[in-house]
N, C-alpha and C positions, 0 to 999 in steps of 0.2 A: 201431578197428572201429565205434565209436559213430557216426561220421560216415556210414558205409555203412548202418547201421540207420536213421538219420534220412533218408538219401537214399531208401532203399527205401520207407519209409512215405510220403514225399512223392510219389514216382512212382506208387506203387500207389493213392494216393488221388486222383490226377489223373484227370479225365474227358477222355479223348482221343476225338476224333470218329471215328477209324478206325484200322486197323492201321498204316498209313503214318505217321500223326501220332504214334502211340504209339512206334513204333520210332525216329522222329526225336527225340522227347522223351528217350528213354533214351540215344540216341547223344550228344545235346548234354550230358546229365548226365555221361556217361562222359568226354567231352572236358574238362569242367570239373573232374571228379575227378582225371583224369590229370594236369592241370596243378597242381592244388592239393596232392594227396597224393603224387604220384609224380614231379613235376617233369619230365613228358614233354609235349611239344607235340603234342596230338592235334587237327590242323586239317583233317581229312577228306581229306588228300592221300595219295598212294601212299607218300611218305616217312614218314608217321606209323605205318605198319605195324610198323616196327622198334620204335618206342616202345611200341606196343600189346603186342607180343610180350614186351618186357621187363617191362611191368606184369603180364602174366599169369604170368610166372615168380614174381614176388613174391606176387601174390594166391594162387597155387596152393600156396604154402608156408605160408600162414596156418593156424594151428590152429583158428581160428574161421571158416573158409571157409563162406559161405552160397552153396553151389554154384548153386542155382536163380537167385538174384538176380544173382550175378556173371556167369553165362552170359548172362542177359537183357541186362545192362548192356553188357558188352564185346562180345557178339555183335551187338547192335544197332549199335554203333559200326563194327565190321568190315563189317556189311551196308550201312550208310550210305555208307561209302567206296566200296564196289563199286556200289551203286545210283546214286550220283552220277556216278561215272566212266563208267558204261555206260548211263545213263538208264533204269535198270530200275525195277521196282515191287515192293512188298511184297505177299505173298499168304500165306494159310494153306494149306498143302498137306501131303499125306501124305509122311512121311519114308520113303525106300525101305527096304523090309524092316521097317518099324516099324508099329505099330498106332495111332500118334498123328499128329495134324496139328500142324505146327510152322511158325513164320514162315520164309519163304524169299524169295529175290530172284529174280524172273523177268527174265532178260536174254537177248534174242536167241534165244528158244525154249529156253533152258537154265534150269535151276533151281540156285541156289546155296543152301547151308544154313549161313550164317555162325554161327548159334547152336550148331549141332551141332559145327562146327569148333572153336569156343571151348570147348565142353564137353570135346571130346577133348584139346585143348591142356591144359586144367586137370586132367584125370584120367589121361591117358596120359603127357604130358610132352614132352620135347624132340623126339621123333620126329614130333610133330604141329606142328612149327614153322610159325608163320603166314607167315613170309617165303617159305618154299618153296611154301606153298599159294597165296599171292598171286601169286607168279611164274608158277605153273602156270595159274591162272585168267587172268591177263593175256596169257599166251602163247596160250591157247585162244580167248579172246574177241577178241584183236587190238586194234585201235585204239579209243581211248575215243570215246564219243559226241561229236558236235559240239554245242557249246553256243552258242546264238544270243544 
């Protein structure tokens, strides 16, 4: 867990110019940690969602779980996969039914809350499977954005 403490310090001391840059920075750090510590290929593709879900099972079982940091790290990765696939953008917005603003992905007039999904995956467990969530999102949003 020492590595995640060092990673948290490094990320939290970084001066990101905006929310999008911060979320991308966290997502890249998640991809690197996924490869290094969990031997999962997190390459921002749809296929990497399986690996992300497997990582969250392991992370969620840790007695030293730093929930806030792990949610930010892995939720940023999930959000970046979705943002890139659908050419969305990061924004701070009110979570439905909540009193706080959280990072969300704006895609085709829809808002996705990847950090809240990762939070639920870590705190609720298997019934919050990321594969099912990702399948539901891709079914509702349809075809990926065309990249020129």
